[in-house]
Backbone as CSV, one residue per row, in Angstrom:
resi,resn,N_x,N_y,N_z,CA_x,CA_y,CA_z,C_x,C_y,C_z
1,MET,41.079,-10.327,-100.974,41.094,-11.775,-100.844,42.517,-12.302,-100.860
2,LYS,43.168,-12.171,-101.963,44.509,-12.716,-102.111,45.405,-11.668,-102.741
3,ASP,46.639,-12.083,-103.129,47.576,-11.114,-103.687,46.985,-10.400,-104.893
4,SER,46.455,-11.213,-105.866,45.954,-10.608,-107.080,44.686,-9.835,-106.847
5,ALA,43.901,-10.202,-105.831,42.657,-9.498,-105.566,42.892,-8.169,-104.916
6,SER,44.056,-7.966,-104.328,44.323,-6.746,-103.577,44.994,-5.679,-104.425
7,LEU,44.969,-5.863,-105.768,45.693,-4.945,-106.622,44.928,-3.658,-106.889
8,GLY,43.614,-3.651,-106.572,42.824,-2.444,-106.734,42.338,-2.276,-108.160
9,LYS,41.592,-1.192,-108.427,41.048,-0.917,-109.737,42.059,-0.174,-110.596
10,ALA,41.965,-0.366,-111.890,42.885,0.297,-112.812,42.109,0.786,-114.011
11,PRO,42.657,1.736,-114.788,41.973,2.177,-116.010,41.754,1.016,-116.946
12,ALA,40.721,1.120,-117.772,40.381,0.051,-118.716,41.559,-0.218,-119.640
13,LEU,41.803,-1.502,-119.892,42.916,-1.874,-120.767,42.425,-1.965,-122.205
14,ARG,43.367,-1.864,-123.129,43.022,-2.060,-124.525,42.686,-3.523,-124.777
15,ARG,42.074,-3.797,-125.899,41.610,-5.149,-126.187,42.750,-6.118,-126.443
16,TRP,43.863,-5.601,-126.996,44.918,-6.533,-127.414,45.527,-7.352,-126.310
17,PRO,45.648,-6.858,-125.043,46.228,-7.739,-124.025,45.399,-8.985,-123.786
18,CYS,44.056,-8.835,-123.869,43.189,-9.997,-123.656,43.411,-11.034,-124.749
19,LEU,43.455,-10.546,-126.023,43.677,-11.456,-127.145,45.048,-12.098,-127.054
20,LEU,46.023,-11.308,-126.599,47.378,-11.852,-126.460,47.404,-12.969,-125.440
21,ALA,46.716,-12.758,-124.319,46.705,-13.779,-123.258,46.078,-15.065,-123.764
22,LEU,44.969,-14.953,-124.539,44.273,-16.141,-125.014,45.078,-16.857,-126.098
23,SER,45.689,-16.090,-127.007,46.433,-16.714,-128.093,47.700,-17.383,-127.593
24,LEU,48.342,-16.762,-126.610,49.586,-17.354,-126.104,49.347,-18.658,-125.363
25,THR,48.101,-18.860,-124.895,47.798,-20.122,-124.224,48.105,-21.306,-125.129
26,CYS,47.809,-21.143,-126.418,48.043,-22.239,-127.361,49.411,-22.155,-128.036
27,PHE,49.822,-20.931,-128.387,50.986,-20.801,-129.267,52.220,-20.232,-128.586
28,GLY,52.068,-19.762,-127.320,53.191,-19.110,-126.664,54.444,-19.964,-126.593
29,PRO,54.351,-21.223,-126.135,55.565,-22.035,-126.020,56.278,-22.220,-127.354
30,LEU,55.502,-22.308,-128.463,56.156,-22.476,-129.771,56.919,-21.225,-130.162
31,LEU,56.353,-20.063,-129.850,57.013,-18.810,-130.199,58.279,-18.583,-129.394
32,LEU,58.323,-19.198,-128.217,59.429,-18.920,-127.318,60.493,-20.015,-127.299
33,LEU,60.399,-20.985,-128.231,61.411,-22.029,-128.274,62.779,-21.407,-128.516
34,PRO,63.798,-21.877,-127.812,65.120,-21.282,-127.961,65.692,-21.522,-129.346
35,GLU,66.471,-20.561,-129.820,67.129,-20.694,-131.114,68.279,-21.690,-131.009
36,PRO,68.690,-22.258,-132.134,69.846,-23.174,-132.107,71.055,-22.489,-131.480
37,GLY,71.729,-23.209,-130.647,72.915,-22.660,-129.998,72.625,-22.033,-128.650
38,PHE,71.337,-21.913,-128.306,70.974,-21.373,-126.995,71.394,-22.358,-125.913
39,GLY,71.986,-21.872,-124.835,72.304,-22.725,-123.712,71.081,-22.966,-122.851
40,ALA,71.156,-23.983,-121.987,70.023,-24.323,-121.124,69.678,-23.169,-120.198
41,ASP,70.699,-22.512,-119.640,70.440,-21.395,-118.724,69.765,-20.232,-119.442
42,GLN,70.215,-19.966,-120.683,69.621,-18.888,-121.449,68.160,-19.185,-121.779
43,ALA,67.901,-20.448,-122.151,66.523,-20.839,-122.480,65.622,-20.709,-121.255
44,LEU,66.127,-21.174,-120.108,65.343,-21.091,-118.884,65.061,-19.642,-118.523
45,SER,66.059,-18.787,-118.688,65.871,-17.372,-118.379,64.830,-16.746,-119.291
46,ARG,64.847,-17.142,-120.566,63.905,-16.591,-121.530,62.487,-17.009,-121.176
47,PHE,62.301,-18.278,-120.842,60.973,-18.757,-120.474,60.510,-18.108,-119.173
48,SER,61.404,-17.942,-118.211,61.033,-17.321,-116.937,60.603,-15.879,-117.128
49,ALA,61.318,-15.154,-117.979,60.957,-13.761,-118.245,59.603,-13.679,-118.930
50,ALA,59.345,-14.578,-119.870,58.056,-14.589,-120.559,56.930,-14.933,-119.587
51,ALA,57.197,-15.872,-118.672,56.199,-16.242,-117.671,55.868,-15.058,-116.772
52,GLU,56.891,-14.305,-116.394,56.664,-13.153,-115.521,55.842,-12.085,-116.246
53,ARG,56.074,-11.930,-117.544,55.267,-10.972,-118.310,53.800,-11.406,-118.334
54,GLN,53.562,-12.699,-118.493,52.182,-13.189,-118.473,51.545,-13.011,-117.092
55,TYR,52.327,-13.236,-116.058,51.825,-13.024,-114.697,51.461,-11.554,-114.472
56,THR,52.313,-10.653,-114.920,52.032,-9.220,-114.787,50.784,-8.836,-115.574
57,LEU,50.655,-9.379,-116.775,49.457,-9.139,-117.574,48.224,-9.651,-116.843
58,GLY,48.330,-10.847,-116.268,47.207,-11.408,-115.515,46.786,-10.500,-114.368
59,ASN,47.766,-9.922,-113.686,47.439,-9.007,-112.586,46.663,-7.791,-113.084
60,GLU,47.082,-7.237,-114.216,46.394,-6.078,-114.775,44.963,-6.426,-115.172
61,LEU,44.802,-7.587,-115.792,43.462,-8.018,-116.189,42.594,-8.298,-114.965
62,PHE,43.188,-8.882,-113.949,42.432,-9.215,-112.734,41.903,-7.952,-112.073
63,LYS,42.755,-6.963,-111.913,42.325,-5.752,-111.221,41.310,-4.974,-112.038
64,ASN,41.230,-5.274,-113.350,40.234,-4.643,-114.209,38.940,-5.448,-114.264
65,GLY,38.883,-6.533,-113.474,37.669,-7.341,-113.433,37.514,-8.307,-114.588
66,GLN,38.556,-8.507,-115.382,38.501,-9.423,-116.518,39.078,-10.778,-116.080
67,TYR,38.273,-11.501,-115.328,38.797,-12.680,-114.636,39.110,-13.839,-115.577
68,ALA,38.285,-14.052,-116.597,38.555,-15.142,-117.539,39.856,-14.888,-118.296
69,GLU,40.041,-13.647,-118.741,41.277,-13.303,-119.455,42.478,-13.375,-118.515
70,ALA,42.281,-12.962,-117.273,43.364,-13.064,-116.291,43.753,-14.520,-116.076
71,ALA,42.741,-15.392,-115.982,43.027,-16.816,-115.802,43.822,-17.357,-116.975
72,ALA,43.502,-16.901,-118.204,44.245,-17.363,-119.372,45.705,-16.927,-119.291
73,ALA,45.944,-15.698,-118.844,47.321,-15.211,-118.725,48.069,-15.962,-117.630
74,TYR,47.423,-16.155,-116.479,48.073,-16.894,-115.394,48.358,-18.338,-115.821
75,ARG,47.412,-18.932,-116.546,47.624,-20.318,-116.989,48.835,-20.400,-117.912
76,GLN,48.976,-19.403,-118.789,50.137,-19.387,-119.675,51.422,-19.242,-118.873
77,ALA,51.367,-18.450,-117.812,52.545,-18.308,-116.951,52.926,-19.645,-116.335
78,THR,51.923,-20.440,-115.941,52.230,-21.756,-115.347,52.808,-22.712,-116.387
79,VAL,52.400,-22.539,-117.656,52.964,-23.377,-118.729,54.431,-23.033,-118.953
80,LEU,54.723,-21.737,-118.959,56.087,-21.286,-119.228,57.027,-21.543,-118.050
81,ASN,56.477,-21.495,-116.835,57.293,-21.755,-115.640,56.448,-22.527,-114.626
82,PRO,56.372,-23.837,-114.767,55.499,-24.641,-113.906,56.051,-24.872,-112.502
83,ARG,57.156,-24.220,-112.171,57.750,-24.400,-110.840,57.475,-23.210,-109.920
84,GLN,56.678,-22.245,-110.363,56.410,-21.051,-109.575,55.025,-21.167,-108.922
85,PRO,54.958,-21.409,-107.595,53.651,-21.594,-106.944,52.756,-20.369,-106.999
86,LEU,53.347,-19.170,-107.022,52.536,-17.953,-107.047,51.668,-17.897,-108.295
87,TYR,52.172,-18.403,-109.421,51.377,-18.391,-110.643,50.134,-19.265,-110.488
88,PHE,50.308,-20.428,-109.861,49.168,-21.329,-109.676,48.162,-20.745,-108.677
89,ARG,48.660,-20.102,-107.613,47.719,-19.490,-106.655,46.929,-18.371,-107.320
90,SER,47.607,-17.559,-108.124,46.908,-16.479,-108.830,45.902,-17.039,-109.822
91,LEU,46.264,-18.130,-110.488,45.314,-18.792,-111.382,44.086,-19.239,-110.591
92,GLY,44.306,-19.821,-109.420,43.174,-20.230,-108.581,42.286,-19.055,-108.199
93,ASP,42.911,-17.928,-107.864,42.139,-16.737,-107.479,41.259,-16.267,-108.640
94,ALA,41.828,-16.245,-109.850,41.065,-15.790,-111.014,39.928,-16.756,-111.328
95,LEU,40.204,-18.045,-111.263,39.162,-19.039,-111.530,38.041,-18.938,-110.498
96,LEU,38.418,-18.751,-109.250,37.412,-18.638,-108.198,36.595,-17.360,-108.359
97,ALA,37.219,-16.309,-108.876,36.530,-15.025,-109.035,35.398,-15.118,-110.047
98,TYR,35.513,-16.025,-111.030,34.374,-16.173,-111.941,33.727,-17.558,-111.769
99,ALA,33.722,-18.002,-110.483,32.900,-19.137,-110.034,33.268,-20.461,-110.680
100,ASN,34.539,-20.661,-110.947,34.992,-21.966,-111.425,35.756,-22.632,-110.285
101,ALA,35.010,-23.049,-109.259,35.634,-23.559,-108.043,36.359,-24.883,-108.278
102,THR,35.870,-25.696,-109.207,36.491,-27.006,-109.440,37.919,-26.854,-109.952
103,GLU,38.110,-26.008,-110.975,39.460,-25.802,-111.495,40.307,-24.992,-110.516
104,ALA,39.668,-24.090,-109.777,40.407,-23.317,-108.775,40.999,-24.248,-107.722
105,GLU,40.231,-25.250,-107.307,40.748,-26.202,-106.322,41.984,-26.917,-106.847
106,VAL,41.967,-27.302,-108.111,43.129,-27.963,-108.720,44.342,-27.037,-108.674
107,ALA,44.117,-25.763,-108.995,45.228,-24.803,-108.991,45.784,-24.611,-107.580
108,TYR,44.904,-24.511,-106.577,45.388,-24.335,-105.201,46.138,-25.572,-104.718
109,ARG,45.659,-26.736,-105.089,46.357,-27.957,-104.661,47.736,-28.055,-105.310
110,GLN,47.841,-27.613,-106.563,49.151,-27.613,-107.209,50.073,-26.588,-106.544
111,THR,49.504,-25.467,-106.133,50.292,-24.489,-105.377,50.922,-25.142,-104.163
112,LEU,50.122,-25.938,-103.463,50.596,-26.559,-102.220,51.567,-27.704,-102.473
113,VAL,51.491,-28.320,-103.643,52.510,-29.304,-104.011,53.859,-28.605,-104.138
114,LEU,53.845,-27.427,-104.768,55.087,-26.686,-104.984,55.549,-25.958,-103.724
115,ASN,54.608,-25.517,-102.902,54.941,-24.798,-101.668,53.966,-25.219,-100.571
116,PRO,54.313,-26.237,-99.790,53.409,-26.734,-98.748,53.172,-25.747,-97.608
117,HIS,53.817,-24.591,-97.644,53.678,-23.610,-96.563,52.965,-22.342,-97.037
118,ASP,52.189,-22.445,-98.101,51.454,-21.296,-98.625,50.125,-21.175,-97.868
119,GLY,50.088,-20.316,-96.867,48.897,-20.177,-96.039,47.693,-19.691,-96.814
120,ARG,47.899,-18.781,-97.765,46.771,-18.254,-98.524,46.137,-19.315,-99.411
121,ALA,46.932,-20.212,-99.949,46.369,-21.297,-100.757,45.529,-22.219,-99.878
122,TYR,46.015,-22.542,-98.673,45.217,-23.349,-97.746,43.920,-22.626,-97.394
123,ASP,43.998,-21.316,-97.169,42.816,-20.538,-96.806,41.777,-20.580,-97.918
124,SER,42.209,-20.372,-99.152,41.285,-20.399,-100.287,40.715,-21.798,-100.503
125,LEU,41.541,-22.820,-100.313,41.059,-24.195,-100.414,40.005,-24.452,-99.338
126,GLY,40.240,-23.934,-98.136,39.250,-24.065,-97.074,37.928,-23.429,-97.448
127,ASP,37.970,-22.258,-98.112,36.740,-21.596,-98.543,35.940,-22.482,-99.501
128,ILE,36.635,-23.099,-100.447,35.953,-23.968,-101.411,35.321,-25.162,-100.702
129,LEU,36.069,-25.784,-99.810,35.562,-26.958,-99.095,34.400,-26.587,-98.165
130,ARG,34.501,-25.417,-97.530,33.410,-24.961,-96.639,32.132,-24.731,-97.432
131,GLN,32.250,-24.127,-98.600,31.068,-23.876,-99.414,30.437,-25.168,-99.919
132,ARG,31.235,-26.229,-100.018,30.703,-27.540,-100.402,30.213,-28.329,-99.186
133,ARG,30.315,-27.717,-98.011,29.913,-28.330,-96.741,30.764,-29.551,-96.404
134,GLU,31.985,-29.587,-96.903,32.940,-30.622,-96.491,33.696,-30.059,-95.282
135,ASN,32.986,-30.020,-94.151,33.460,-29.233,-93.021,34.734,-29.779,-92.389
136,ASP,34.853,-31.095,-92.279,36.065,-31.653,-91.677,37.297,-31.286,-92.500
137,ALA,37.179,-31.414,-93.823,38.297,-31.063,-94.697,38.565,-29.558,-94.659
138,ALA,37.502,-28.760,-94.575,37.676,-27.307,-94.498,38.387,-26.918,-93.206
139,ILE,38.004,-27.541,-92.092,38.656,-27.259,-90.812,40.145,-27.584,-90.897
140,ALA,40.467,-28.721,-91.499,41.880,-29.099,-91.643,42.628,-28.080,-92.499
141,ALA,41.987,-27.587,-93.566,42.633,-26.602,-94.435,42.866,-25.287,-93.695
142,TYR,41.869,-24.845,-92.928,42.030,-23.589,-92.174,43.104,-23.741,-91.093
143,ARG,43.169,-24.891,-90.455,44.227,-25.112,-89.458,45.603,-25.022,-90.121
144,SER,45.725,-25.618,-91.305,47.003,-25.558,-92.025,47.322,-24.126,-92.429
145,ALA,46.291,-23.373,-92.829,46.505,-21.966,-93.203,47.044,-21.177,-92.021
146,ILE,46.458,-21.392,-90.852,46.882,-20.656,-89.654,48.275,-21.081,-89.219
147,GLU,48.579,-22.357,-89.361,49.924,-22.823,-89.015,50.975,-22.183,-89.919
148,ALA,50.637,-22.064,-91.206,51.593,-21.479,-92.166,51.632,-19.960,-92.074
149,ALA,50.486,-19.339,-91.785,50.398,-17.862,-91.755,49.454,-17.459,-90.624
150,PRO,49.955,-17.364,-89.396,49.090,-17.105,-88.235,48.316,-15.800,-88.297
151,SER,48.691,-14.878,-89.172,48.017,-13.583,-89.224,46.850,-13.554,-90.208
152,LEU,46.445,-14.707,-90.742,45.318,-14.738,-91.680,44.004,-14.666,-90.894
153,ALA,43.444,-13.464,-90.803,42.236,-13.248,-89.998,41.057,-14.061,-90.525
154,GLU,40.912,-14.152,-91.854,39.785,-14.889,-92.429,39.828,-16.357,-92.024
155,ALA,41.006,-16.943,-92.015,41.122,-18.353,-91.643,40.672,-18.560,-90.201
156,HIS,41.061,-17.656,-89.297,40.616,-17.754,-87.902,39.092,-17.628,-87.817
157,PHE,38.521,-16.689,-88.571,37.081,-16.441,-88.486,36.293,-17.659,-88.952
158,TYR,36.631,-18.198,-90.118,35.848,-19.310,-90.654,36.130,-20.614,-89.903
159,LEU,37.334,-20.775,-89.402,37.601,-21.923,-88.541,36.730,-21.843,-87.295
160,ALA,36.632,-20.651,-86.690,35.797,-20.469,-85.500,34.343,-20.796,-85.797
161,THR,33.856,-20.370,-86.963,32.465,-20.633,-87.344,32.192,-22.125,-87.441
162,LEU,33.089,-22.856,-88.086,32.908,-24.303,-88.248,33.050,-25.043,-86.921
163,LEU,33.973,-24.590,-86.086,34.148,-25.244,-84.788,32.922,-25.053,-83.910
164,ARG,32.289,-23.889,-83.980,31.067,-23.679,-83.191,29.964,-24.627,-83.656
165,GLU,29.848,-24.816,-84.968,28.855,-25.761,-85.489,29.114,-27.164,-84.961
166,ARG,30.369,-27.488,-84.737,30.739,-28.823,-84.263,30.693,-28.918,-82.739
167,GLY,30.395,-27.806,-82.062,30.274,-27.819,-80.614,31.568,-27.607,-79.866
168,GLU,32.640,-27.269,-80.582,33.927,-27.027,-79.937,34.011,-25.533,-79.597
169,LEU,33.290,-25.151,-78.529,33.024,-23.740,-78.267,34.250,-22.980,-77.768
170,LEU,35.068,-23.601,-76.952,36.224,-22.895,-76.407,37.188,-22.498,-77.511
171,GLU,37.530,-23.440,-78.375,38.453,-23.117,-79.473,37.808,-22.154,-80.462
172,SER,36.487,-22.292,-80.653,35.769,-21.346,-81.505,35.899,-19.931,-80.952
173,MET,35.656,-19.763,-79.666,35.779,-18.450,-79.031,37.183,-17.886,-79.222
174,GLN,38.181,-18.718,-79.003,39.565,-18.255,-79.108,39.891,-17.782,-80.521
175,ASN,39.360,-18.466,-81.529,39.637,-18.069,-82.906,38.870,-16.816,-83.303
176,PHE,37.644,-16.648,-82.794,36.940,-15.381,-83.039,37.708,-14.227,-82.405
177,GLN,38.199,-14.434,-81.197,38.976,-13.377,-80.536,40.233,-13.049,-81.323
178,ARG,40.868,-14.065,-81.869,42.076,-13.842,-82.658,41.739,-13.097,-83.950
179,ALA,40.613,-13.437,-84.579,40.201,-12.737,-85.792,39.968,-11.256,-85.517
180,ILE,39.358,-10.958,-84.367,39.124,-9.558,-83.994,40.455,-8.843,-83.780
181,ALA,41.375,-9.505,-83.107,42.684,-8.902,-82.862,43.426,-8.619,-84.163
182,LEU,43.133,-9.414,-85.197,43.783,-9.240,-86.498,42.973,-8.342,-87.433
183,ASN,41.944,-7.675,-86.864,41.153,-6.685,-87.606,40.269,-7.294,-88.679
184,TYR,39.792,-8.530,-88.468,38.731,-9.028,-89.332,37.534,-8.092,-89.154
185,PRO,36.750,-7.786,-90.221,35.672,-6.808,-90.108,34.964,-6.872,-88.756
186,PRO,35.196,-5.890,-87.895,34.828,-5.994,-86.479,33.364,-6.282,-86.187
187,PRO,32.391,-5.652,-86.883,31.004,-5.913,-86.467,30.630,-7.386,-86.523
188,GLU,30.912,-8.030,-87.652,30.524,-9.438,-87.803,31.290,-10.331,-86.843
189,ALA,32.575,-10.051,-86.650,33.378,-10.870,-85.737,32.865,-10.740,-84.306
190,HIS,32.531,-9.519,-83.887,31.974,-9.329,-82.545,30.622,-10.026,-82.409
191,TYR,29.804,-9.932,-83.428,28.485,-10.568,-83.386,28.624,-12.086,-83.217
192,GLN,29.476,-12.699,-84.040,29.650,-14.145,-83.959,30.299,-14.560,-82.633
193,LEU,31.223,-13.757,-82.136,31.819,-14.047,-80.828,30.751,-13.976,-79.749
194,GLY,29.867,-12.971,-79.820,28.795,-12.861,-78.838,27.898,-14.087,-78.833
195,LEU,27.541,-14.591,-80.008,26.719,-15.799,-80.079,27.434,-16.996,-79.470
196,THR,28.739,-17.070,-79.696,29.512,-18.185,-79.141,29.571,-18.098,-77.620
197,LEU,29.798,-16.906,-77.094,29.812,-16.719,-75.638,28.458,-17.072,-75.037
198,ALA,27.383,-16.710,-75.716,26.052,-17.060,-75.228,25.872,-18.575,-75.180
199,ALA,26.352,-19.268,-76.223,26.250,-20.730,-76.252,27.066,-21.364,-75.137
200,MET,28.130,-20.685,-74.697,28.965,-21.182,-73.605,28.368,-20.856,-72.237
201,GLY,27.282,-20.080,-72.203,26.680,-19.693,-70.938,27.360,-18.515,-70.270
202,ARG,28.206,-17.813,-70.998,28.901,-16.647,-70.446,28.068,-15.407,-70.776
203,VAL,26.989,-15.269,-70.004,25.917,-14.349,-70.351,26.385,-12.894,-70.358
204,GLU,27.046,-12.456,-69.305,27.442,-11.044,-69.228,28.406,-10.678,-70.350
205,GLU,29.367,-11.556,-70.630,30.305,-11.295,-71.724,29.578,-11.260,-73.067
206,ALA,28.601,-12.176,-73.227,27.841,-12.216,-74.470,27.044,-10.927,-74.658
207,GLU,26.403,-10.455,-73.581,25.636,-9.209,-73.663,26.528,-8.047,-74.093
208,ASP,27.668,-7.925,-73.436,28.588,-6.829,-73.756,29.072,-6.913,-75.203
209,THR,29.423,-8.109,-75.638,29.971,-8.284,-76.986,28.917,-8.019,-78.055
210,LEU,27.690,-8.484,-77.836,26.619,-8.235,-78.798,26.246,-6.752,-78.836
211,GLY,26.286,-6.102,-77.668,26.055,-4.660,-77.655,27.108,-3.916,-78.446
212,ARG,28.342,-4.345,-78.291,29.439,-3.746,-79.056,29.229,-3.973,-80.549
213,ALA,28.793,-5.172,-80.918,28.537,-5.472,-82.328,27.454,-4.562,-82.888
214,ALA,26.385,-4.343,-82.116,25.295,-3.475,-82.574,25.807,-2.061,-82.839
215,LEU,26.634,-1.550,-81.937,27.186,-0.206,-82.120,28.073,-0.132,-83.364
216,LEU,28.883,-1.156,-83.574,29.787,-1.166,-84.724,29.012,-1.277,-86.037
217,PHE,27.965,-2.101,-86.060,27.132,-2.195,-87.256,26.494,-0.844,-87.565
218,ALA,25.970,-0.186,-86.519,25.334,1.121,-86.720,26.343,2.145,-87.227
219,ARG,27.565,2.050,-86.738,28.599,3.009,-87.125,28.918,2.924,-88.617
220,VAL,28.835,1.707,-89.184,29.118,1.556,-90.614,27.850,1.641,-91.457
221,GLY,26.720,1.979,-90.823,25.480,2.194,-91.564,24.668,0.956,-91.851
222,ASP,25.022,-0.186,-91.265,24.252,-1.415,-91.486,23.224,-1.544,-90.365
223,LEU,22.108,-0.856,-90.528,21.112,-0.797,-89.460,20.364,-2.116,-89.295
224,THR,20.215,-2.866,-90.385,19.558,-4.171,-90.287,20.371,-5.113,-89.402
225,ALA,21.677,-5.157,-89.638,22.545,-6.011,-88.817,22.610,-5.500,-87.383
226,ALA,22.578,-4.171,-87.204,22.582,-3.610,-85.846,21.352,-4.061,-85.079
227,ALA,20.193,-4.034,-85.751,18.958,-4.482,-85.103,19.029,-5.971,-84.764
228,LYS,19.655,-6.750,-85.651,19.806,-8.190,-85.393,20.675,-8.425,-84.158
229,ALA,21.763,-7.665,-84.034,22.643,-7.806,-82.873,21.930,-7.385,-81.592
230,GLU,21.138,-6.307,-81.672,20.387,-5.863,-80.484,19.360,-6.903,-80.068
231,ALA,18.699,-7.524,-81.054,17.728,-8.575,-80.735,18.405,-9.766,-80.061
232,ALA,19.588,-10.127,-80.563,20.336,-11.226,-79.945,20.749,-10.866,-78.524
233,GLN,21.131,-9.613,-78.328,21.512,-9.159,-76.985,20.324,-9.258,-76.029
234,GLU,19.144,-8.844,-76.467,17.946,-8.925,-75.630,17.587,-10.378,-75.325
235,GLU,17.765,-11.243,-76.315,17.481,-12.661,-76.109,18.410,-13.251,-75.053
236,VAL,19.690,-12.845,-75.115,20.647,-13.312,-74.106,20.252,-12.787,-72.726
237,LYS,19.858,-11.516,-72.656,19.432,-10.946,-71.376,18.233,-11.693,-70.818
238,ASP,17.231,-11.958,-71.674,16.040,-12.688,-71.225,16.412,-14.075,-70.744
239,GLY,17.309,-14.725,-71.479,17.754,-16.051,-71.061,18.478,-16.006,-69.730
240,GLY,19.269,-14.974,-69.521,19.977,-14.822,-68.246,19.024,-14.603,-67.092
241,ARG,18.011,-13.769,-67.316,17.037,-13.533,-66.260,16.259,-14.801,-65.941
242,ALA,15.862,-15.545,-66.979,15.129,-16.796,-66.764,15.982,-17.801,-66.000
243,ARG,17.268,-17.849,-66.364,18.159,-18.786,-65.662,18.288,-18.411,-64.200
244,ARG,18.410,-17.109,-63.910,18.519,-16.690,-62.503,17.254,-17.018,-61.720
245,ARG,16.087,-16.869,-62.375,14.842,-17.223,-61.689,14.787,-18.711,-61.390
246,ARG,15.235,-19.536,-62.334,15.246,-20.990,-62.092,16.175,-21.337,-60.952
247,GLU,17.350,-20.692,-60.929,18.307,-20.958,-59.856,17.743,-20.563,-58.502
248,GLU,16.995,-19.447,-58.465,16.404,-19.023,-57.196,15.336,-19.997,-56.727
249,ARG,14.539,-20.522,-57.671,13.509,-21.492,-57.293,14.118,-22.795,-56.802
250,GLN,15.250,-23.179,-57.382,15.885,-24.444,-57.011,16.717,-24.335,-55.745
251,ARG,17.006,-23.093,-55.319,17.826,-22.908,-54.130,17.017,-23.292,-52.894
252,PRO,17.571,-24.134,-52.007,16.815,-24.527,-50.804,16.516,-23.320,-49.932
253,PRO,15.325,-23.260,-49.343,14.968,-22.111,-48.506,15.880,-22.015,-47.294
254,GLN,16.212,-20.789,-46.961,17.070,-20.542,-45.781,16.198,-20.461,-44.525
255,THR,16.592,-21.189,-43.523,15.833,-21.224,-42.258,16.380,-20.174,-41.305
256,SER,15.485,-19.432,-40.702,15.908,-18.407,-39.753,16.545,-19.052,-38.537
257,PRO,17.649,-18.514,-38.037,18.289,-19.074,-36.841,17.336,-19.104,-35.643
258,LEU,16.401,-18.144,-35.565,15.485,-18.102,-34.414,14.530,-19.285,-34.424
259,LEU,14.217,-19.795,-35.630,13.263,-20.905,-35.730,13.901,-22.257,-35.446
260,THR,15.219,-22.300,-35.411,15.881,-23.592,-35.195,16.200,-23.836,-33.744
261,ARG,15.918,-22.847,-32.866,16.209,-23.048,-31.449,15.133,-23.879,-30.745
């Protein structure tokens, strides 16, 4: 999903880091107050180093699946250094991981206050808005994500999905194609692109794309999705045949040249 989500699994941590993260939320700033005679630069350096330690702890907790404890560590990092957007984005990721979307949205918005060009924060904000069915706002967030980070495949995919719902089929198709080029999970991207092509009346392309999706689903062992893609492909074929029959019936009959003499 995001930076902290991509850290992978790690061996189980001891209990004390979790307790440390929670206790420092309340008492950390008091423990880290500079001693008399400390200069401003020294104090800032001390707080920054402590914030980075909390951020590192949060990453370890996150990769171990301890999302609430990770959020506590990331939150402490934001207290110690409230000018670092990465801490707020990581806090948002942890909050979202244990279904606290309301606070996660606040964290992502603060990330964007500090760094208006954080594509991943826009992408995650778009996910929250899309799940709330605030589609116009979600579309705007995904557009901002792509503008800031054009290689975000997820942003292209979900933007394409919302645009198709709104009837903007050409741009939807283009974003599905871009998601595929960026290696968004190919079976689903091909399947959704095929449906979009079918809605555009591009029957042959839709058939080919849905067939490709069925093969890719089967290759990864998702036979239910493969059957769904094959059914969609057959539906497109039937629709194409029906359309050709209608066109033939509507075509004016051709008169033999011999009969017109």
